[in-house]
N, CA, C and O atoms as a MOPAC input file, in Angstrom:
PM7 MOZYME 1SCF
protein

 N     75.24800 1   153.13000 1    -2.34400 1
 C     74.90700 1   151.88900 1    -1.67200 1
 C     74.79300 1   152.15300 1    -0.18500 1
 O     75.51900 1   152.97700 1     0.37100 1
 N     73.87600 1   151.44800 1     0.45100 1
 C     73.61400 1   151.67100 1     1.86800 1
 C     74.46100 1   150.79000 1     2.75900 1
 O     74.48800 1   151.00900 1     3.97000 1
 N     75.14600 1   149.81600 1     2.22500 1
 C     75.96500 1   148.92400 1     3.03600 1
 C     75.22500 1   147.70200 1     3.53400 1
 O     75.80300 1   146.89900 1     4.26700 1
 N     73.96700 1   147.53000 1     3.16300 1
 C     73.20400 1   146.35200 1     3.57100 1
 C     73.68500 1   145.12300 1     2.81400 1
 O     74.10100 1   145.20900 1     1.65800 1
 N     73.62200 1   143.99200 1     3.47900 1
 C     73.99600 1   142.73000 1     2.83400 1
 C     72.89700 1   142.28800 1     1.88000 1
 O     71.71400 1   142.34500 1     2.21600 1
 N     73.28700 1   141.85100 1     0.69600 1
 C     72.31900 1   141.35400 1    -0.27100 1
 C     72.14600 1   139.85000 1    -0.16700 1
 O     71.07200 1   139.32400 1    -0.46000 1
 N     73.20400 1   139.15000 1     0.25000 1
 C     73.10900 1   137.71100 1     0.43600 1
 C     73.60600 1   137.36200 1     1.83600 1
 O     74.36300 1   138.11000 1     2.45400 1
 N     73.16000 1   136.21300 1     2.31300 1
 C     73.61300 1   135.72500 1     3.60800 1
 C     73.89600 1   134.23200 1     3.49700 1
 O     73.42400 1   133.56500 1     2.57700 1
 N     74.66300 1   133.72400 1     4.43700 1
 C     75.02500 1   132.31400 1     4.43500 1
 C     75.11800 1   131.85300 1     5.88000 1
 O     75.69300 1   132.54900 1     6.71700 1
 N     74.55900 1   130.69300 1     6.17900 1
 C     74.60700 1   130.14500 1     7.52200 1
 C     75.78700 1   129.19400 1     7.66400 1
 O     76.04400 1   128.38700 1     6.77100 1
 N     76.49500 1   129.27900 1     8.76100 1
 C     77.59400 1   128.35200 1     9.00100 1
 C     77.10000 1   126.91600 1     9.08000 1
 O     77.80000 1   125.99300 1     8.66400 1
 N     75.87800 1   126.71900 1     9.62000 1
 C     75.33600 1   125.37100 1     9.77100 1
 C     74.97800 1   124.73800 1     8.42700 1
 O     74.94500 1   123.51200 1     8.31300 1
 N     74.71100 1   125.55200 1     7.41700 1
 C     74.35500 1   125.05500 1     6.08000 1
 C     75.15700 1   125.82400 1     5.03900 1
 O     74.61500 1   126.71200 1     4.38100 1
 N     76.43300 1   125.50000 1     4.87900 1
 C     77.29000 1   126.29800 1     3.99000 1
 C     76.88800 1   126.27700 1     2.51900 1
 O     77.31800 1   127.14600 1     1.76000 1
 N     76.08000 1   125.31500 1     2.09800 1
 C     75.66600 1   125.26300 1     0.69500 1
 C     74.39000 1   126.06300 1     0.44000 1
 O     73.93700 1   126.14400 1    -0.70200 1
 N     73.79900 1   126.65700 1     1.48500 1
 C     72.54000 1   127.39200 1     1.34700 1
 C     72.80700 1   128.89100 1     1.49400 1
 O     73.44500 1   129.32400 1     2.45400 1
 N     72.32100 1   129.66500 1     0.54700 1
 C     72.44800 1   131.11300 1     0.58100 1
 C     71.06900 1   131.74500 1     0.68600 1
 O     70.08900 1   131.20000 1     0.17700 1
 N     70.99700 1   132.88200 1     1.33900 1
 C     69.76100 1   133.64800 1     1.41600 1
 C     69.91600 1   134.92100 1     0.61100 1
 O     70.99600 1   135.51100 1     0.57900 1
 N     68.84600 1   135.34900 1    -0.03900 1
 C     68.84600 1   136.57500 1    -0.83000 1
 C     67.79000 1   137.51100 1    -0.24300 1
 O     66.65200 1   137.10500 1    -0.00900 1
 N     68.17200 1   138.75600 1    -0.01000 1
 C     67.21900 1   139.74300 1     0.48900 1
 C     66.17100 1   139.99600 1    -0.58800 1
 O     66.50800 1   140.43000 1    -1.69000 1
 N     64.90100 1   139.72900 1    -0.28000 1
 C     63.85200 1   139.86300 1    -1.30000 1
 C     63.61800 1   141.30500 1    -1.71100 1
 O     63.02400 1   141.55000 1    -2.76100 1
 N     64.06100 1   142.25200 1    -0.92500 1
 C     63.91200 1   143.65500 1    -1.28400 1
 C     64.71800 1   144.06100 1    -2.49700 1
 O     64.48000 1   145.12900 1    -3.06100 1
 N     65.66700 1   143.23600 1    -2.91500 1
 C     66.47400 1   143.58000 1    -4.08800 1
 C     65.83300 1   143.12400 1    -5.38900 1
 O     66.33300 1   143.45200 1    -6.46500 1
 N     64.74500 1   142.38000 1    -5.31800 1
 C     64.10200 1   141.87900 1    -6.53300 1
 C     63.18800 1   142.94300 1    -7.13000 1
 O     62.49400 1   143.65200 1    -6.40200 1
 N     63.18900 1   143.05000 1    -8.43600 1
 C     62.33600 1   144.00700 1    -9.13000 1
 C     60.97100 1   143.43200 1    -9.47800 1
 O     59.99800 1   144.17400 1    -9.61000 1
 N     60.89700 1   142.12600 1    -9.62500 1
 C     59.63900 1   141.50600 1   -10.04500 1
 C     59.16200 1   140.46800 1    -9.04800 1
 O     59.78000 1   140.26200 1    -8.00300 1
 N     58.07300 1   139.82800 1    -9.37400 1
 C     57.48100 1   138.78000 1    -8.55900 1
 C     58.41500 1   137.56900 1    -8.56000 1
 O     58.74100 1   137.05900 1    -9.63200 1
 N     58.85700 1   137.08900 1    -7.38400 1
 C     59.76600 1   135.94500 1    -7.35700 1
 C     59.07000 1   134.62900 1    -7.67700 1
 O     59.73800 1   133.61500 1    -7.88000 1
 N     57.74500 1   134.62600 1    -7.72500 1
 C     57.01800 1   133.42100 1    -8.10000 1
 C     56.78700 1   132.44400 1    -6.96300 1
 O     56.29500 1   131.34100 1    -7.20100 1
 N     57.12100 1   132.80800 1    -5.75100 1
 C     56.87100 1   131.95300 1    -4.59200 1
 C     56.01400 1   132.72200 1    -3.59600 1
 O     56.00400 1   133.95300 1    -3.59400 1
 N     55.30600 1   131.99800 1    -2.75900 1
 C     54.44500 1   132.61000 1    -1.75800 1
 C     54.80100 1   132.05300 1    -0.38400 1
 O     55.27000 1   130.91900 1    -0.28200 1
 N     54.58500 1   132.83100 1     0.66900 1
 C     54.89200 1   132.34700 1     2.01900 1
 C     53.97300 1   131.20000 1     2.42000 1
 O     52.82700 1   131.12000 1     1.97800 1
 N     54.49300 1   130.31400 1     3.26300 1
 C     53.71900 1   129.19600 1     3.78000 1
 C     53.20500 1   129.45900 1     5.18700 1
 O     52.18600 1   128.90200 1     5.59800 1
 N     53.92300 1   130.32300 1     5.93400 1
 C     53.54400 1   130.60400 1     7.31200 1
 C     54.29100 1   131.84500 1     7.79900 1
 O     55.15700 1   132.37900 1     7.10600 1
 N     53.94000 1   132.28900 1     8.99500 1
 C     54.63600 1   133.38300 1     9.66700 1
 C     55.42700 1   132.77000 1    10.82800 1
 O     54.88000 1   131.99100 1    11.60800 1
 N     56.70400 1   133.11800 1    10.94000 1
 C     57.52500 1   132.60700 1    12.03900 1
 C     57.95700 1   133.75500 1    12.94000 1
 O     58.01200 1   134.90800 1    12.51100 1
 N     58.25900 1   133.43300 1    14.17500 1
 C     58.70300 1   134.38500 1    15.19500 1
 C     57.66200 1   135.46400 1    15.47800 1
 O     58.02200 1   136.60400 1    15.77400 1
 N     56.37600 1   135.12200 1    15.39200 1
 C     55.35200 1   136.12100 1    15.67500 1
 C     55.33100 1   136.50000 1    17.15700 1
 O     54.72200 1   137.50300 1    17.53000 1
 N     55.98200 1   135.71500 1    17.99300 1
 C     56.06900 1   136.05200 1    19.40900 1
 C     56.89400 1   137.29100 1    19.66600 1
 O     56.80400 1   137.88000 1    20.74300 1
 N     57.70300 1   137.70200 1    18.69000 1
 C     58.52800 1   138.89900 1    18.88200 1
 C     58.19200 1   140.00200 1    17.87800 1
 O     58.97900 1   140.92900 1    17.68500 1
 N     57.03400 1   139.90300 1    17.24200 1
 C     56.65000 1   140.96400 1    16.31000 1
 C     56.26400 1   142.21500 1    17.09100 1
 O     55.99500 1   142.14900 1    18.29000 1
 N     56.24000 1   143.32500 1    16.41800 1
 C     55.83200 1   144.58000 1    17.05800 1
 C     54.37400 1   144.46200 1    17.50300 1
 O     53.54100 1   143.95500 1    16.75100 1
 N     54.06000 1   144.91700 1    18.69800 1
 C     52.69000 1   144.76000 1    19.21000 1
 C     51.64000 1   145.49300 1    18.37400 1
 O     50.46600 1   145.12400 1    18.40300 1
 N     52.03700 1   146.50500 1    17.64400 1
 C     51.09800 1   147.25100 1    16.81800 1
 C     50.88500 1   146.63400 1    15.44200 1
 O     49.98400 1   147.04800 1    14.71300 1
 N     51.70900 1   145.64000 1    15.07500 1
 C     51.58400 1   145.02000 1    13.75200 1
 C     50.56500 1   143.89500 1    13.81700 1
 O     50.69100 1   142.98300 1    14.63400 1
 N     49.56500 1   143.95600 1    12.96600 1
 C     48.52000 1   142.93800 1    12.93000 1
 C     48.67500 1   142.08000 1    11.68000 1
 O     48.71500 1   142.60200 1    10.56600 1
 N     48.75900 1   140.78100 1    11.86300 1
 C     48.81200 1   139.84300 1    10.74100 1
 C     47.36800 1   139.56000 1    10.34700 1
 O     46.58900 1   139.05900 1    11.15800 1
 N     47.01100 1   139.87300 1     9.12100 1
 C     45.60700 1   139.82000 1     8.71500 1
 C     45.28100 1   138.67500 1     7.76200 1
 O     44.12700 1   138.52600 1     7.36000 1
 N     46.27300 1   137.86200 1     7.39000 1
 C     45.95700 1   136.74200 1     6.50000 1
 C     45.68700 1   135.48200 1     7.33300 1
 O     45.71700 1   135.52300 1     8.56300 1
 N     45.42900 1   134.39000 1     6.66200 1
 C     45.07100 1   133.15000 1     7.35000 1
 C     46.20300 1   132.12700 1     7.38900 1
 O     45.97400 1   130.96000 1     7.70500 1
 N     47.42100 1   132.55800 1     7.07000 1
 C     48.55400 1   131.63300 1     7.12300 1
 C     48.81600 1   131.20400 1     8.56000 1
 O     48.54900 1   131.97000 1     9.48500 1
 N     49.33600 1   129.98700 1     8.76800 1
 C     49.68000 1   129.54400 1    10.11500 1
 C     50.72000 1   130.48000 1    10.73600 1
 O     51.57800 1   131.02500 1    10.04100 1
 N     50.62800 1   130.65500 1    12.05600 1
 C     51.56500 1   131.51300 1    12.78200 1
 C     52.29600 1   130.69000 1    13.83500 1
 O     51.69600 1   129.86300 1    14.52100 1
 N     53.60000 1   130.92700 1    13.95300 1
 C     54.44000 1   130.22000 1    14.91800 1
 C     55.14400 1   131.23600 1    15.79700 1
 O     55.75700 1   132.17900 1    15.29600 1
 N     55.05900 1   131.04800 1    17.09800 1
 C     55.71300 1   131.94400 1    18.04800 1
 C     57.22400 1   131.97000 1    17.85600 1
 O     57.85700 1   133.01800 1    17.97900 1
 N     57.79800 1   130.80200 1    17.55300 1
 C     59.24400 1   130.67000 1    17.30700 1
 C     59.40800 1   129.90900 1    16.01000 1
 O     58.47600 1   129.82400 1    15.21100 1
 N     60.56700 1   129.36600 1    15.80400 1
 C     60.82600 1   128.57000 1    14.59600 1
 C     60.09400 1   127.24300 1    14.70300 1
 O     60.24800 1   126.53800 1    15.70100 1
 N     59.28700 1   126.88100 1    13.68200 1
 C     58.58400 1   125.60100 1    13.74200 1
 C     59.54900 1   124.42500 1    13.57700 1
 O     60.55800 1   124.52700 1    12.87900 1
 N     59.22700 1   123.32500 1    14.21900 1
 C     60.08500 1   122.13400 1    14.08300 1
 C     59.85700 1   121.52400 1    12.70300 1
 O     58.80900 1   121.72600 1    12.08900 1
 N     60.83600 1   120.78800 1    12.23200 1
 C     60.72400 1   120.12900 1    10.92600 1
 C     59.75700 1   118.95700 1    10.99300 1
 O     59.32000 1   118.46100 1     9.95400 1
 N     59.42100 1   118.51100 1    12.17800 1
 C     58.53200 1   117.36000 1    12.33300 1
 C     57.06600 1   117.75300 1    12.28100 1
 O     56.19000 1   116.89600 1    12.16400 1
 N     56.80300 1   119.04000 1    12.36900 1
 C     55.39500 1   119.49100 1    12.41700 1
 C     54.76900 1   119.50600 1    11.05700 1
 O     53.59700 1   119.85700 1    10.92100 1

C-alpha cells in the first residue's frame, strides 16, 4: 500500500464522504458536469472538451 487516503470527509459536511476514483475498477456510471479550479491548473495542460470551466469553485446560485 502506498499510504494514500481512499476516502475523505469534510468537517463542514460530516455526512458526506469522498472516494478516490482511482480505486475503482470499472465505469462509475457518472460523468463530469464541469471543470473547477482551472485557474490553478498546470499551464501545459489543455482542457479539450466543451464542459464549462470555472477559475475557482462555482457558486451554488449559478
